[in-house]
GUTIKE-758293 format. One record per residue (C-alpha): residue number from 1; x, y, z. Coordinates in steps of 0.1 Angstrom, whole numbers, m for minus. Example, Ala and Ser with C-alpha at 12.3 -4.5 7.8 and 13.67 -1.06 7.14 Angstrom:
<1 <123 m45 78>> <2 <137 m11 71>> 
***
This chain:
<1 <m107 12 9>> <2 <m135 34 m4>> <3 <m140 14 m35>> <4 <m177 8 m45>> <5 <m189 m26 m34>> <6 <m201 m36 m69>> <7 <m166 m30 m83>> <8 <m149 m49 m55>> <9 <m172 m79 m61>> <10 <m163 m79 m98>> <11 <m125 m78 m91>> <12 <m125 m101 m60>> <13 <m155 m125 m65>> <14 <m142 m151 m40>> <15 <m140 m127 m11>> <16 <m167 m130 17>> <17 <m185 m96 20>> <18 <m200 m88 53>> <19 <m225 m59 59>> <20 <m212 m33 84>> <21 <m228 m28 117>> <22 <m216 5 131>> <23 <m237 2 163>> <24 <m221 m32 171>> <25 <m186 m18 164>> <26 <m193 11 187>> <27 <m206 m12 215>> <28 <m175 m35 212>> <29 <m152 m4 212>> <30 <m168 8 244>> <31 <m164 m26 260>> <32 <m127 m28 250>> <33 <m121 7 264>> <34 <m138 m3 297>> <35 <m115 m33 300>> <36 <m85 m11 295>> <37 <m98 14 321>> <38 <m99 m14 347>> <39 <m61 m11 347>> <40 <m57 27 345>> <41 <m80 57 341>> <42 <m55 76 319>> <43 <m69 63 286>> <44 <m71 86 256>> <45 <m96 72 231>> <46 <m81 82 198>> <47 <m106 65 175>> <48 <m132 37 175>> <49 <m104 11 175>> <50 <m74 29 190>> <51 <m64 43 223>> <52 <m33 57 241>> <53 <m27 44 276>> <54 <m4 59 302>> <55 <13 30 320>> <56 <34 52 343>> <57 <34 37 379>> <58 <17 5 370>> <59 <49 m16 373>> <60 <49 m10 410>> <61 <12 m16 413>> <62 <11 m49 395>> <63 <47 m59 402>> <64 <52 m67 365>> <65 <72 m53 336>> <66 <55 m31 310>> <67 <54 m60 286>> <68 <38 m83 311>> <69 <12 m56 319>> <70 <5 m53 282>> <71 <1 m90 279>> <72 <m22 m91 309>> <73 <m45 m64 293>> <74 <m44 m81 259>> <75 <m53 m115 273>> <76 <m81 m99 294>> <77 <m96 m83 263>> <78 <m94 m115 243>> <79 <m107 m138 270>> <80 <m137 m116 276>> <81 <m145 m102 241>> <82 <m126 m126 218>> <83 <m110 m96 201>> <84 <m72 m98 194>> <85 <m55 m64 199>> <86 <m21 m51 190>> <87 <m1 m32 216>> <88 <29 m10 211>> <89 <49 3 241>> <90 <74 31 241>> <91 <84 64 257>> <92 <61 87 237>> <93 <28 85 218>> <94 <46 87 184>> <95 <69 59 192>> <96 <41 38 207>> <97 <21 42 176>> <98 <50 30 155>> <99 <56 1 179>> <100 <19 m8 175>> <101 <23 m12 138>> <102 <52 m35 143>> <103 <32 m54 170>> <104 <7 m64 143>> <105 <34 m86 127>> <106 <43 m103 160>> <107 <26 m135 172>> <108 <24 m121 206>> <109 <7 m89 193>> <110 <30 m68 215>> <111 <61 m48 206>> <112 <83 m27 230>> <113 <106 0 219>> <114 <128 6 249>> <115 <144 41 254>> <116 <179 27 249>> <117 <169 10 216>> <118 <151 40 200>> <119 <180 50 177>> <120 <185 14 165>> <121 <148 8 160>> <122 <144 39 138>> <123 <177 35 119>> <124 <163 23 86>> <125 <127 35 89>> <126 <113 58 62>> <127 <97 91 73>> <128 <64 82 56>> <129 <60 53 81>> <130 <57 77 110>> <131 <23 87 124>> <132 <18 125 121>> <133 <41 129 90>> <134 <17 135 61>> <135 <22 132 24>> <136 <29 169 19>> <137 <55 170 47>> <138 <70 138 35>> <139 <73 152 m1>> <140 <90 184 12>> <141 <114 164 34>> <142 <123 143 3>> <143 <131 175 m16>> <144 <157 183 10>> <145 <171 148 8>> <146 <155 135 40>> <147 <141 100 36>> <148 <149 83 68>> <149 <138 90 104>> <150 <174 91 115>> <151 <180 119 90>> <152 <149 138 102>> <153 <158 137 139>> <154 <193 151 130>> <155 <178 183 115>> <156 <182 215 135>> <157 <153 233 151>> <158 <161 264 131>> <159 <159 245 99>> <160 <126 229 108>> <161 <112 262 120>> <162 <122 279 87>> <163 <109 253 62>> <164 <82 235 82>> <165 <64 244 115>> <166 <64 240 152>> <167 <48 206 150>> <168 <78 192 130>> <169 <100 202 160>> <170 <76 185 184>> <171 <76 154 162>> <172 <114 153 162>> <173 <115 154 200>> <174 <88 126 203>> <175 <109 104 180>> <176 <139 110 202>> <177 <119 98 232>> <178 <110 131 247>> <179 <74 134 257>> <180 <56 163 240>> <181 <21 150 235>> <182 <8 137 269>> <183 <m19 111 272>> <184 <m50 128 283>> <185 <m84 113 293>> <186 <m102 146 288>> <187 <m131 139 264>> <188 <m135 164 236>> <189 <m171 172 227>> <190 <m178 168 190>> <191 <m189 198 168>> <192 <m214 176 150>> <193 <m229 141 149>> <194 <m234 124 115>> <195 <m252 92 109>> <196 <m254 78 74>> <197 <m253 45 56>> <198 <m254 32 20>> <199 <m284 13 8>> <200 <m280 m24 m1>> <201 <m291 m14 m36>> <202 <m300 18 m54>> <203 <m335 30 m47>> <204 <m361 58 m51>> <205 <m386 42 m27>> <206 <m400 71 m7>> <207 <m410 51 23>> <208 <m378 31 24>> <209 <m356 62 24>> <210 <m378 80 50>> <211 <m375 50 72>> <212 <m337 50 68>> <213 <m337 87 77>> <214 <m357 81 108>> <215 <m334 53 119>> <216 <m304 76 115>> <217 <m322 103 135>> <218 <m329 78 163>> <219 <m292 69 164>> <220 <m280 105 162>> <221 <m304 117 190>> <222 <m294 88 212>> <223 <m258 98 208>> <224 <m267 134 215>> <225 <m284 125 248>> <226 <m254 103 258>> <227 <m232 134 254>> <228 <m258 155 272>> <229 <m259 179 243>> <230 <m285 197 222>> <231 <m285 205 185>> <232 <m298 237 168>> <233 <m290 228 132>> <234 <m302 197 113>> <235 <m291 187 79>> <236 <m304 160 55>> <237 <m279 143 32>> <238 <m289 124 0>> <239 <m264 108 m23>> <240 <m275 100 m59>> <241 <m264 69 m78>> <242 <m238 90 m97>> <243 <m224 102 m63>> <244 <m239 137 m65>> <245 <m244 149 m30>> <246 <m275 169 m20>> <247 <m277 186 13>> <248 <m303 208 29>> <249 <m299 226 63>> <250 <m325 239 88>> <251 <m319 262 118>> <252 <m342 253 147>> <253 <m359 279 167>> <254 <m348 261 199>> <255 <m320 236 203>> <256 <m333 201 210>> <257 <m324 164 214>> <258 <m360 152 208>> <259 <m361 129 177>> <260 <m398 133 170>> <261 <m393 170 164>> <262 <m361 165 144>> <263 <m379 138 124>> <264 <m407 162 114>> <265 <m381 187 101>> <266 <m360 162 83>> <267 <m390 146 65>> <268 <m401 181 54>> <269 <m366 188 40>> <270 <m367 154 23>> <271 <m400 162 5>> <272 <m384 194 m8>> <273 <m353 178 m23>> <274 <m365 143 m33>> <275 <m368 135 m70>> <276 <m388 103 m79>> <277 <m369 100 m111>> <278 <m336 97 m94>> <279 <m320 66 m79>> <280 <m302 71 m46>> <281 <m273 52 m31>> <282 <m274 65 5>> <283 <m289 90 30>> <284 <m280 105 63>> <285 <m286 132 89>> <286 <m262 156 105>> <287 <m268 173 138>> <288 <m246 204 143>> <289 <m245 236 163>> <290 <m241 215 194>> <291 <m244 229 229>> <292 <m241 213 263>> <293 <m275 207 278>> <294 <m268 228 309>> <295 <m291 256 300>> <296 <m317 259 273>> <297 <m327 291 256>> <298 <m365 291 256>> <299 <m387 309 230>> <300 <m416 330 242>> <301 <m437 313 215>> <302 <m426 277 222>> <303 <m448 251 239>> <304 <m426 246 269>> <305 <m452 230 290>> <306 <m444 197 273>> <307 <m406 199 280>> <308 <m407 180 312>> <309 <m429 152 298>> <310 <m406 149 268>> <311 <m375 147 290>> <312 <m391 120 311>> <313 <m400 100 280>> <314 <m365 103 266>> <315 <m350 91 299>> <316 <m374 62 300>> <317 <m365 51 265>> <318 <m327 55 271>> <319 <m328 36 304>> <320 <m346 6 289>> <321 <m323 5 259>> <322 <m292 7 282>> <323 <m305 m21 303>> <324 <m318 m44 277>> <325 <m301 m34 244>> <326 <m301 m4 221>> <327 <m332 m12 202>> <328 <m354 m27 229>> <329 <m376 3 227>> <330 <m377 27 198>> <331 <m400 52 182>> <332 <m430 38 162>> <333 <m420 55 130>> <334 <m392 30 125>> <335 <m390 m8 125>> <336 <m357 m24 118>> <337 <m341 m58 115>> <338 <m309 m48 132>> <339 <m290 m79 121>> <340 <m297 m75 84>> <341 <m300 m38 84>> <342 <m333 m39 65>> <343 <m358 m11 70>> <344 <m396 m15 69>> <345 <m423 11 69>> <346 <m451 7 95>> 
***
């Protein structure tokens, strides 16, 4: 993970390498989450490919055991989306996460750690196998002679409070089957939106890089509008062939989600930092200083008479893309082959 592609291809020449398609992954993730939400609305989306689900009360609703409910959800996702998923079931989020890792080794894709079996399941498990116990914590535990989870849960609260922190006590309770971290479906708003991607090959082609930047802006602004948020800080990111990172930030006079305006700013920043004698490996944009689009601070000098027209155009573009696909309608400053991720200047 994280190894440059050219090195991986040298070391593993027989491997089939597939270009990533983040938009497709996000779309499939969304559809998987929607399938889960058909069974319960208490779904905590932990990452693009992980979620915690509260099954409390569903046994009575579906007249099935937790394992059969999990199998029903798993089959539903596979039959509809052809995606095999692993499901771990237990009394707490920490135990369910551990059970999910064990489920990956099962043909059924499901593993259930029952409350009465918790002690036996964790008997010979190393502390570094537990979600939430990082390298530093693990190293410190080892210094005190603690290597197994069974040894960790036997530590006193006073000892953990003295040498570790409150979270270590919470982790101990979770591993004993006592719920500390509840599953919550409250969506946290992000502090920033970053869209970036490596080029298929190193380049210093001005038009190509600008097109890539505009494509990232289009994706970032679409995400911004999905969240009903505005950005007041835009940042351009260029990475050289030697991995040197170049960033330039710009503070907007008025927060916005309008990609044409953001594009004008980003391209100006690009012209300031671009070096034709340098080869670049990737580019990207970051939208930060995010605010909910509930109220907009207007400038006395801004041309606000166009705001309503811009909003109507944004809504029109987004509505068509939601109905017919993300890139059915897009700004004229980009033209992309979405399948091959090739960018053309028009």
